[in-house]
N, C-alpha and C positions, 0 to 999 in steps of 0.2 A: 591554370595554376591556382592552388588554394592560397588563401590569405589567412594568416593566423593573427587574430587580434588578442594577444595575451598581454596582461599587465605584468610588469616585472615583479618578481617575488621579492618581498622584503626579507631582512634577516630573520625576523620573527616567524615568517611563513616557512623558512627553511629549517627551523628548529623542529625536531621531532618531539612530539609530546609523549610522555610516558603515560600509558593507560593500563588499566587492569587487564583489558583484553590482550594487549600486546605482551604483558608479562606472563599471562596464562599461556599464550602461544609459545613463548620462549621456554617455559617450563615443560610444555609438551615435547619440545625438541630435545630438552635435557633428559627427559624421563628414561630413555633407553640406556643412558650412560650414568644414571644416578649413583650406582655402586662404585664405579670408577672414580667419579668426582668426589664422592664421600671418602673413599680411601685416600685420594689425593689430599683432601682436607685434613684427614687424620695424620697423614705423613708430614704435612706442613706443621701441624701442632707439635709432633714429636721432634722434628728437626729444629724448630724454633725453641722448644724447651731445652734441648741439649745445648744449643748455642747460647741461650741465656744463662744456663747453669755453669758454663765454662769459667767465668770469673770467680764464682763461689768455690769451685773445685780447685782452681789455681790458688785462691786465698788459703784454703785448707792445706794444700800441699806446702805452701810457703811456711805456714804456721808449724806444721808437723816437722818439716825439715829443719827449721830454725831452732826448735825446741830439742829435737833428738840428735841433731848433727849426724844423722846416719845417711849414707849415700844410697843404701839399698831402698830406703823410703823414696828418695828422689827418683830412682829408676822406676819404681812401681808407679809413682804418680805420672811420670812421663808416659808410661805404657797406657795408663788409664786415660789420660788426656788424648793421646794419639788414637786410641780405640774409639773414644767418643767423637772425635773430629771425623774419623772415617765413617762411623755410624751415621752421623749427621749428614755427611756427604751422600751416603747411600740413600737415606730418606729423602733428601732434597732432590737428587737425581730421579728417583722413582716418582716423586710428586710431580716433577717437571714433565716427565714422559707421560704419565697418566693424564695430566691436565692438557698437554699439547695434543695427545692422541684424541681425547674426548672432544676438544674444541674443534679439531680438524674434521672429525666424523660428524659432528653436529652441523658444521657449515656444509659439508658434502650432502647431508640429508636435506638441508634447507635448499641447496641448489637443485637437487633432484625434484623436490616438491615444487619449487618455482617453475622449473622447466615443464613439469607435468601440467601445472596450472596454466601456463602461457599457451601450451598446445591446445588446451580446451577452450580458450577464449574465442569469441566470434570474430570474423574478419572485420566487422564494423569497428571493433575496438582498435585495431591496428590502423584503420583509416583515420580515426580521431586523434590518435597519439602519434607523436613524432618518434620514429624508430631510434634516433639518437638519444632522445630523452629517456626512452625506455631502457636502452642499453646502458646508459650512464647510471640510471637508478639501480639497475640490477648489479652492475659491476661495483659501483661505489658503495652502495648500502650493504651488500653482502660482504664486500671487502672490509668495511668498517666493523661489521659484526665478527668477521673472522679475526681481525686484529684484536678486538676486545676479548674474544673467547680464548684465543691462543696466547697472544703476547702479554696482554695486560693482566689476565687472571694468573698466568704463570709467574709474572714478575711481582705480583701483589705481596707475597710473603717476604720478599727481599727488601721492600721499601720501608 
């Protein structure tokens, strides 16, 4: 039976340090999806701009209607605001779908790369590492990255 003399990891040891090399690796994973991610960003800007413009449009509508007392102006403004809300929703949904699709594909690519890498490792590596630790790292770390790329990035514009 093997004995493992490991010192317990401190909280500081558990924190992953951000490095230039790590960021470069992440950007290499993002590269095939750069146009989708860029389009998602542009759609986010459009959706946010429309949402931020709503109070100004409503203010203008109230001013015009209170000065002219014409109901046809009210109808027109209601149509404009409804159209803008729908347009903002379409932009927001499209952004969500593009970001979620890209995030999931990036994570899939990462899992494929990790699996290929693990298959090429020598048997000695698996003798030295506990399989539970390796499995835990693979599932937890990739899961956190997936959560960040899909859920957090998609939710970012809404916060």
